[in-house]
PDB file of N, CA, C and O in Angstrom:
ATOM      1  N   UNK A   1       6.547 -22.556  -3.799  1.00  0.00           N
ATOM      2  CA  UNK A   1       6.612 -21.348  -3.004  1.00  0.00           C
ATOM      3  C   UNK A   1       7.006 -20.153  -3.859  1.00  0.00           C
ATOM      4  O   UNK A   1       7.997 -20.205  -4.587  1.00  0.00           O
ATOM      5  N   UNK A   2       6.239 -19.086  -3.771  1.00  0.00           N
ATOM      6  CA  UNK A   2       6.379 -17.989  -4.603  1.00  0.00           C
ATOM      7  C   UNK A   2       7.454 -17.121  -3.901  1.00  0.00           C
ATOM      8  O   UNK A   2       7.752 -17.290  -2.718  1.00  0.00           O
ATOM      9  N   UNK A   3       8.043 -16.141  -4.734  1.00  0.00           N
ATOM     10  CA  UNK A   3       9.119 -15.309  -4.310  1.00  0.00           C
ATOM     11  C   UNK A   3       8.618 -14.452  -3.156  1.00  0.00           C
ATOM     12  O   UNK A   3       9.404 -14.170  -2.251  1.00  0.00           O
ATOM     13  N   UNK A   4       7.359 -14.019  -3.129  1.00  0.00           N
ATOM     14  CA  UNK A   4       6.859 -13.164  -1.984  1.00  0.00           C
ATOM     15  C   UNK A   4       6.811 -13.990  -0.619  1.00  0.00           C
ATOM     16  O   UNK A   4       7.020 -13.450   0.467  1.00  0.00           O
ATOM     17  N   UNK A   5       6.518 -15.342  -0.768  1.00  0.00           N
ATOM     18  CA  UNK A   5       6.598 -16.174   0.427  1.00  0.00           C
ATOM     19  C   UNK A   5       8.002 -16.225   0.938  1.00  0.00           C
ATOM     20  O   UNK A   5       8.251 -16.123   2.139  1.00  0.00           O
ATOM     21  N   UNK A   6       8.938 -16.388   0.000  1.00  0.00           N
ATOM     22  CA  UNK A   6      10.407 -16.492   0.414  1.00  0.00           C
ATOM     23  C   UNK A   6      10.875 -15.257   0.956  1.00  0.00           C
ATOM     24  O   UNK A   6      11.689 -15.284   1.878  1.00  0.00           O
ATOM     25  N   UNK A   7      10.443 -14.142   0.475  1.00  0.00           N
ATOM     26  CA  UNK A   7      10.878 -12.872   0.935  1.00  0.00           C
ATOM     27  C   UNK A   7      10.286 -12.643   2.337  1.00  0.00           C
ATOM     28  O   UNK A   7      10.996 -12.123   3.198  1.00  0.00           O
ATOM     29  N   UNK A   8       9.079 -12.988   2.594  1.00  0.00           N
ATOM     30  CA  UNK A   8       8.471 -12.905   3.919  1.00  0.00           C
ATOM     31  C   UNK A   8       9.159 -13.864   4.900  1.00  0.00           C
ATOM     32  O   UNK A   8       9.310 -13.492   6.064  1.00  0.00           O
ATOM     33  N   UNK A   9       9.556 -14.991   4.533  1.00  0.00           N
ATOM     34  CA  UNK A   9      10.225 -15.928   5.381  1.00  0.00           C
ATOM     35  C   UNK A   9      11.652 -15.289   5.796  1.00  0.00           C
ATOM     36  O   UNK A   9      12.036 -15.293   6.966  1.00  0.00           O
ATOM     37  N   UNK A  10      12.387 -14.754   4.756  1.00  0.00           N
ATOM     38  CA  UNK A  10      13.634 -14.187   4.986  1.00  0.00           C
ATOM     39  C   UNK A  10      13.537 -13.055   5.895  1.00  0.00           C
ATOM     40  O   UNK A  10      14.409 -12.900   6.750  1.00  0.00           O
ATOM     41  N   UNK A  11      12.557 -12.250   5.791  1.00  0.00           N
ATOM     42  CA  UNK A  11      12.300 -10.987   6.646  1.00  0.00           C
ATOM     43  C   UNK A  11      12.028 -11.388   8.034  1.00  0.00           C
ATOM     44  O   UNK A  11      12.519 -10.759   8.971  1.00  0.00           O
ATOM     45  N   UNK A  12      11.191 -12.513   8.220  1.00  0.00           N
ATOM     46  CA  UNK A  12      10.880 -12.996   9.528  1.00  0.00           C
ATOM     47  C   UNK A  12      12.145 -13.565  10.235  1.00  0.00           C
ATOM     48  O   UNK A  12      12.335 -13.332  11.428  1.00  0.00           O
ATOM     49  N   UNK A  13      12.971 -14.278   9.528  1.00  0.00           N
ATOM     50  CA  UNK A  13      14.177 -14.877  10.040  1.00  0.00           C
ATOM     51  C   UNK A  13      15.205 -13.750  10.407  1.00  0.00           C
ATOM     52  O   UNK A  13      15.903 -13.813  11.419  1.00  0.00           O
ATOM     53  N   UNK A  14      15.241 -12.777   9.563  1.00  0.00           N
ATOM     54  CA  UNK A  14      16.106 -11.558   9.899  1.00  0.00           C
ATOM     55  C   UNK A  14      15.732 -10.961  11.189  1.00  0.00           C
ATOM     56  O   UNK A  14      16.595 -10.720  12.034  1.00  0.00           O
ATOM     57  N   UNK A  15      14.418 -10.697  11.391  1.00  0.00           N
ATOM     58  CA  UNK A  15      13.848 -10.083  12.627  1.00  0.00           C
ATOM     59  C   UNK A  15      14.164 -10.936  13.858  1.00  0.00           C
ATOM     60  O   UNK A  15      14.580 -10.409  14.890  1.00  0.00           O
ATOM     61  N   UNK A  16      13.965 -12.258  13.749  1.00  0.00           N
ATOM     62  CA  UNK A  16      14.301 -13.153  14.736  1.00  0.00           C
ATOM     63  C   UNK A  16      15.816 -13.069  15.255  1.00  0.00           C
ATOM     64  O   UNK A  16      16.108 -12.920  16.442  1.00  0.00           O
ATOM     65  N   UNK A  17      16.687 -13.178  14.271  1.00  0.00           N
ATOM     66  CA  UNK A  17      18.125 -13.077  14.556  1.00  0.00           C
ATOM     67  C   UNK A  17      18.514 -11.728  15.165  1.00  0.00           C
ATOM     68  O   UNK A  17      19.315 -11.636  16.095  1.00  0.00           O
ATOM     69  N   UNK A  18      17.896 -10.676  14.584  1.00  0.00           N
ATOM     70  CA  UNK A  18      18.185  -9.296  15.039  1.00  0.00           C
ATOM     71  C   UNK A  18      17.752  -9.117  16.523  1.00  0.00           C
ATOM     72  O   UNK A  18      18.333  -8.312  17.251  1.00  0.00           O
ATOM     73  N   UNK A  19      16.756  -9.860  16.936  1.00  0.00           N
ATOM     74  CA  UNK A  19      16.204  -9.654  18.291  1.00  0.00           C
ATOM     75  C   UNK A  19      16.910 -10.602  19.307  1.00  0.00           C
ATOM     76  O   UNK A  19      16.661 -10.450  20.503  1.00  0.00           O
ATOM     77  N   UNK A  20      17.697 -11.485  18.938  1.00  0.00           N
ATOM     78  CA  UNK A  20      18.382 -12.350  19.839  1.00  0.00           C
ATOM     79  C   UNK A  20      19.263 -11.618  20.755  1.00  0.00           C
ATOM     80  O   UNK A  20      19.124 -11.754  21.971  1.00  0.00           O
ATOM     81  N   UNK A  21      20.169 -10.843  20.251  1.00  0.00           N
ATOM     82  CA  UNK A  21      21.221 -10.159  21.040  1.00  0.00           C
ATOM     83  C   UNK A  21      20.598  -9.197  22.015  1.00  0.00           C
ATOM     84  O   UNK A  21      20.991  -9.264  23.179  1.00  0.00           O
ATOM     85  N   UNK A  22      19.613  -8.249  21.675  1.00  0.00           N
ATOM     86  CA  UNK A  22      19.145  -7.446  22.715  1.00  0.00           C
ATOM     87  C   UNK A  22      18.317  -8.159  23.747  1.00  0.00           C
ATOM     88  O   UNK A  22      18.162  -7.668  24.865  1.00  0.00           O
ATOM     89  N   UNK A  23      17.766  -9.342  23.385  1.00  0.00           N
ATOM     90  CA  UNK A  23      17.044 -10.221  24.335  1.00  0.00           C
ATOM     91  C   UNK A  23      17.951 -10.803  25.371  1.00  0.00           C
ATOM     92  O   UNK A  23      17.712 -10.677  26.572  1.00  0.00           O
ATOM     93  N   UNK A  24      19.035 -11.466  24.889  1.00  0.00           N
ATOM     94  CA  UNK A  24      19.880 -12.266  25.744  1.00  0.00           C
ATOM     95  C   UNK A  24      21.107 -11.446  26.310  1.00  0.00           C
ATOM     96  O   UNK A  24      21.683 -11.828  27.329  1.00  0.00           O
ATOM     97  N   UNK A  25      21.474 -10.363  25.657  1.00  0.00           N
ATOM     98  CA  UNK A  25      22.676  -9.604  26.042  1.00  0.00           C
ATOM     99  C   UNK A  25      22.512  -8.160  25.811  1.00  0.00           C
ATOM    100  O   UNK A  25      23.238  -7.564  25.015  1.00  0.00           O
ATOM    101  N   UNK A  26      21.537  -7.550  26.512  1.00  0.00           N
ATOM    102  CA  UNK A  26      21.255  -6.166  26.261  1.00  0.00           C
ATOM    103  C   UNK A  26      22.394  -5.194  26.512  1.00  0.00           C
ATOM    104  O   UNK A  26      22.499  -4.191  25.806  1.00  0.00           O
ATOM    105  N   UNK A  27      23.251  -5.454  27.490  1.00  0.00           N
ATOM    106  CA  UNK A  27      24.391  -4.564  27.782  1.00  0.00           C
ATOM    107  C   UNK A  27      25.437  -4.640  26.686  1.00  0.00           C
ATOM    108  O   UNK A  27      25.959  -3.614  26.250  1.00  0.00           O
ATOM    109  N   UNK A  28      25.747  -5.856  26.237  1.00  0.00           N
ATOM    110  CA  UNK A  28      26.675  -6.020  25.114  1.00  0.00           C
ATOM    111  C   UNK A  28      26.153  -5.383  23.809  1.00  0.00           C
ATOM    112  O   UNK A  28      26.901  -4.811  23.016  1.00  0.00           O
ATOM    113  N   UNK A  29      24.877  -5.512  23.643  1.00  0.00           N
ATOM    114  CA  UNK A  29      24.197  -4.909  22.480  1.00  0.00           C
ATOM    115  C   UNK A  29      24.330  -3.397  22.490  1.00  0.00           C
ATOM    116  O   UNK A  29      24.577  -2.781  21.453  1.00  0.00           O
ATOM    117  N   UNK A  30      24.169  -2.809  23.649  1.00  0.00           N
ATOM    118  CA  UNK A  30      24.261  -1.367  23.798  1.00  0.00           C
ATOM    119  C   UNK A  30      25.738  -0.954  23.551  1.00  0.00           C
ATOM    120  O   UNK A  30      25.995   0.076  22.928  1.00  0.00           O
ATOM    121  N   UNK A  31      26.728  -1.787  24.056  1.00  0.00           N
ATOM    122  CA  UNK A  31      28.182  -1.413  23.867  1.00  0.00           C
ATOM    123  C   UNK A  31      28.463  -1.532  22.408  1.00  0.00           C
ATOM    124  O   UNK A  31      29.231  -0.718  21.896  1.00  0.00           O
ATOM    125  N   UNK A  32      27.899  -2.498  21.673  1.00  0.00           N
ATOM    126  CA  UNK A  32      28.113  -2.645  20.195  1.00  0.00           C
ATOM    127  C   UNK A  32      27.637  -1.349  19.540  1.00  0.00           C
ATOM    128  O   UNK A  32      28.375  -0.807  18.717  1.00  0.00           O
ATOM    129  N   UNK A  33      26.551  -0.862  19.823  1.00  0.00           N
ATOM    130  CA  UNK A  33      26.062   0.339  19.130  1.00  0.00           C
ATOM    131  C   UNK A  33      26.831   1.563  19.497  1.00  0.00           C
ATOM    132  O   UNK A  33      26.956   2.455  18.657  1.00  0.00           O
ATOM    133  N   UNK A  34      27.362   1.678  20.698  1.00  0.00           N
ATOM    134  CA  UNK A  34      28.241   2.707  21.112  1.00  0.00           C
ATOM    135  C   UNK A  34      29.561   2.649  20.261  1.00  0.00           C
ATOM    136  O   UNK A  34      30.030   3.685  19.788  1.00  0.00           O
ATOM    137  N   UNK A  35      30.118   1.499  20.084  1.00  0.00           N
ATOM    138  CA  UNK A  35      31.232   1.317  19.225  1.00  0.00           C
ATOM    139  C   UNK A  35      30.925   1.679  17.817  1.00  0.00           C
ATOM    140  O   UNK A  35      31.707   2.411  17.209  1.00  0.00           O
ATOM    141  N   UNK A  36      29.789   1.199  17.219  1.00  0.00           N
ATOM    142  CA  UNK A  36      29.502   1.598  15.870  1.00  0.00           C
ATOM    143  C   UNK A  36      29.292   3.063  15.716  1.00  0.00           C
ATOM    144  O   UNK A  36      29.583   3.572  14.633  1.00  0.00           O
ATOM    145  N   UNK A  37      28.826   3.785  16.664  1.00  0.00           N
ATOM    146  CA  UNK A  37      28.750   5.279  16.544  1.00  0.00           C
ATOM    147  C   UNK A  37      30.097   5.951  16.467  1.00  0.00           C
ATOM    148  O   UNK A  37      30.160   7.109  16.055  1.00  0.00           O
ATOM    149  N   UNK A  38      31.137   5.320  16.824  1.00  0.00           N
ATOM    150  CA  UNK A  38      32.442   5.835  16.753  1.00  0.00           C
ATOM    151  C   UNK A  38      33.128   5.619  15.398  1.00  0.00           C
ATOM    152  O   UNK A  38      34.140   6.264  15.125  1.00  0.00           O
ATOM    153  N   UNK A  39      32.610   4.732  14.548  1.00  0.00           N
ATOM    154  CA  UNK A  39      33.061   4.487  13.256  1.00  0.00           C
ATOM    155  C   UNK A  39      32.770   5.646  12.191  1.00  0.00           C
ATOM    156  O   UNK A  39      31.716   6.281  12.220  1.00  0.00           O
ATOM    157  N   UNK A  40      33.722   5.863  11.299  1.00  0.00           N
ATOM    158  CA  UNK A  40      33.417   6.828  10.270  1.00  0.00           C
ATOM    159  C   UNK A  40      32.517   6.259   9.224  1.00  0.00           C
ATOM    160  O   UNK A  40      32.312   5.047   9.152  1.00  0.00           O
ATOM    161  N   UNK A  41      31.967   7.147   8.395  1.00  0.00           N
ATOM    162  CA  UNK A  41      30.991   6.722   7.330  1.00  0.00           C
ATOM    163  C   UNK A  41      31.566   5.702   6.485  1.00  0.00           C
ATOM    164  O   UNK A  41      30.920   4.686   6.230  1.00  0.00           O
ATOM    165  N   UNK A  42      32.821   5.903   5.995  1.00  0.00           N
ATOM    166  CA  UNK A  42      33.454   4.971   5.140  1.00  0.00           C
ATOM    167  C   UNK A  42      33.635   3.505   5.720  1.00  0.00           C
ATOM    168  O   UNK A  42      33.520   2.486   5.039  1.00  0.00           O
ATOM    169  N   UNK A  43      33.920   3.540   7.011  1.00  0.00           N
ATOM    170  CA  UNK A  43      34.114   2.186   7.691  1.00  0.00           C
ATOM    171  C   UNK A  43      32.710   1.494   7.749  1.00  0.00           C
ATOM    172  O   UNK A  43      32.611   0.283   7.548  1.00  0.00           O
ATOM    173  N   UNK A  44      31.637   2.274   8.023  1.00  0.00           N
ATOM    174  CA  UNK A  44      30.332   1.677   8.092  1.00  0.00           C
ATOM    175  C   UNK A  44      29.875   1.195   6.738  1.00  0.00           C
ATOM    176  O   UNK A  44      29.219   0.158   6.630  1.00  0.00           O
ATOM    177  N   UNK A  45      30.220   1.950   5.691  1.00  0.00           N
ATOM    178  CA  UNK A  45      29.896   1.537   4.341  1.00  0.00           C
ATOM    179  C   UNK A  45      30.573   0.228   3.896  1.00  0.00           C
ATOM    180  O   UNK A  45      29.993  -0.633   3.234  1.00  0.00           O
ATOM    181  N   UNK A  46      31.870   0.148   4.323  1.00  0.00           N
ATOM    182  CA  UNK A  46      32.613  -1.045   4.021  1.00  0.00           C
ATOM    183  C   UNK A  46      32.011  -2.305   4.724  1.00  0.00           C
ATOM    184  O   UNK A  46      31.947  -3.385   4.137  1.00  0.00           O
ATOM    185  N   UNK A  47      31.584  -2.128   5.975  1.00  0.00           N
ATOM    186  CA  UNK A  47      30.962  -3.206   6.745  1.00  0.00           C
ATOM    187  C   UNK A  47      29.637  -3.610   6.088  1.00  0.00           C
ATOM    188  O   UNK A  47      29.296  -4.792   6.070  1.00  0.00           O
ATOM    189  N   UNK A  48      28.883  -2.636   5.548  1.00  0.00           N
ATOM    190  CA  UNK A  48      27.708  -2.899   4.807  1.00  0.00           C
ATOM    191  C   UNK A  48      27.998  -3.694   3.440  1.00  0.00           C
ATOM    192  O   UNK A  48      27.294  -4.618   3.032  1.00  0.00           O
ATOM    193  N   UNK A  49      29.058  -3.231   2.842  1.00  0.00           N
ATOM    194  CA  UNK A  49      29.472  -3.946   1.593  1.00  0.00           C
ATOM    195  C   UNK A  49      29.822  -5.375   1.833  1.00  0.00           C
ATOM    196  O   UNK A  49      29.480  -6.258   1.046  1.00  0.00           O
ATOM    197  N   UNK A  50      30.532  -5.613   2.963  1.00  0.00           N
ATOM    198  CA  UNK A  50      30.922  -6.937   3.308  1.00  0.00           C
ATOM    199  C   UNK A  50      29.753  -7.830   3.603  1.00  0.00           C
ATOM    200  O   UNK A  50      29.705  -8.994   3.203  1.00  0.00           O
ATOM    201  N   UNK A  51      28.784  -7.240   4.333  1.00  0.00           N
ATOM    202  CA  UNK A  51      27.503  -7.994   4.588  1.00  0.00           C
ATOM    203  C   UNK A  51      26.759  -8.331   3.315  1.00  0.00           C
ATOM    204  O   UNK A  51      26.252  -9.440   3.146  1.00  0.00           O
ATOM    205  N   UNK A  52      26.703  -7.401   2.461  1.00  0.00           N
ATOM    206  CA  UNK A  52      25.985  -7.668   1.127  1.00  0.00           C
ATOM    207  C   UNK A  52      26.672  -8.720   0.335  1.00  0.00           C
ATOM    208  O   UNK A  52      26.019  -9.570  -0.270  1.00  0.00           O
ATOM    209  N   UNK A  53      28.040  -8.689   0.320  1.00  0.00           N
ATOM    210  CA  UNK A  53      28.823  -9.635  -0.476  1.00  0.00           C
ATOM    211  C   UNK A  53      28.650 -11.050   0.198  1.00  0.00           C
ATOM    212  O   UNK A  53      28.457 -12.041  -0.507  1.00  0.00           O
ATOM    213  N   UNK A  54      28.714 -11.123   1.439  1.00  0.00           N
ATOM    214  CA  UNK A  54      28.472 -12.357   2.144  1.00  0.00           C
ATOM    215  C   UNK A  54      27.058 -12.959   1.876  1.00  0.00           C
ATOM    216  O   UNK A  54      26.895 -14.166   1.694  1.00  0.00           O
ATOM    217  N   UNK A  55      26.088 -12.083   1.862  1.00  0.00           N
ATOM    218  CA  UNK A  55      24.728 -12.576   1.527  1.00  0.00           C
ATOM    219  C   UNK A  55      24.660 -13.107   0.143  1.00  0.00           C
ATOM    220  O   UNK A  55      24.097 -14.180  -0.076  1.00  0.00           O
ATOM    221  N   UNK A  56      25.229 -12.381  -0.832  1.00  0.00           N
ATOM    222  CA  UNK A  56      25.142 -12.770  -2.181  1.00  0.00           C
ATOM    223  C   UNK A  56      25.885 -14.154  -2.383  1.00  0.00           C
ATOM    224  O   UNK A  56      25.425 -15.013  -3.135  1.00  0.00           O
ATOM    225  N   UNK A  57      26.994 -14.313  -1.709  1.00  0.00           N
ATOM    226  CA  UNK A  57      27.788 -15.495  -1.907  1.00  0.00           C
ATOM    227  C   UNK A  57      26.971 -16.662  -1.249  1.00  0.00           C
ATOM    228  O   UNK A  57      26.942 -17.762  -1.800  1.00  0.00           O
ATOM    229  N   UNK A  58      26.360 -16.443  -0.166  1.00  0.00           N
ATOM    230  CA  UNK A  58      25.532 -17.421   0.541  1.00  0.00           C
ATOM    231  C   UNK A  58      24.293 -17.812  -0.369  1.00  0.00           C
ATOM    232  O   UNK A  58      23.936 -18.989  -0.422  1.00  0.00           O
ATOM    233  N   UNK A  59      23.665 -16.862  -1.054  1.00  0.00           N
ATOM    234  CA  UNK A  59      22.571 -17.131  -1.879  1.00  0.00           C
ATOM    235  C   UNK A  59      23.079 -17.988  -3.135  1.00  0.00           C
ATOM    236  O   UNK A  59      22.380 -18.887  -3.603  1.00  0.00           O
ATOM    237  N   UNK A  60      24.232 -17.683  -3.608  1.00  0.00           N
ATOM    238  CA  UNK A  60      24.744 -18.432  -4.784  1.00  0.00           C
ATOM    239  C   UNK A  60      25.059 -19.854  -4.346  1.00  0.00           C
ATOM    240  O   UNK A  60      24.778 -20.798  -5.083  1.00  0.00           O
ATOM    241  N   UNK A  61      25.642 -20.027  -3.151  1.00  0.00           N
ATOM    242  CA  UNK A  61      25.931 -21.386  -2.708  1.00  0.00           C
ATOM    243  C   UNK A  61      24.730 -22.228  -2.466  1.00  0.00           C
ATOM    244  O   UNK A  61      24.706 -23.426  -2.750  1.00  0.00           O
ATOM    245  N   UNK A  62      23.703 -21.561  -1.920  1.00  0.00           N
ATOM    246  CA  UNK A  62      22.506 -22.311  -1.610  1.00  0.00           C
ATOM    247  C   UNK A  62      21.664 -22.538  -2.894  1.00  0.00           C
ATOM    248  O   UNK A  62      20.603 -23.160  -2.833  1.00  0.00           O
TER     249      UNK A  62
END
């Protein structure tokens, strides 16, 4: 399997997971985005950094 195939699979899985919450819990999804809008830029950047770090750690472990 080439890297482009893996990247395509990863993108497809991300889209599937991203679509689960608005499909099954649209009201909670909307509330989540309202709460995210209240965060400062620094807080959002820190959340992004944590997500990236978790992804890198997961890649290393797998």
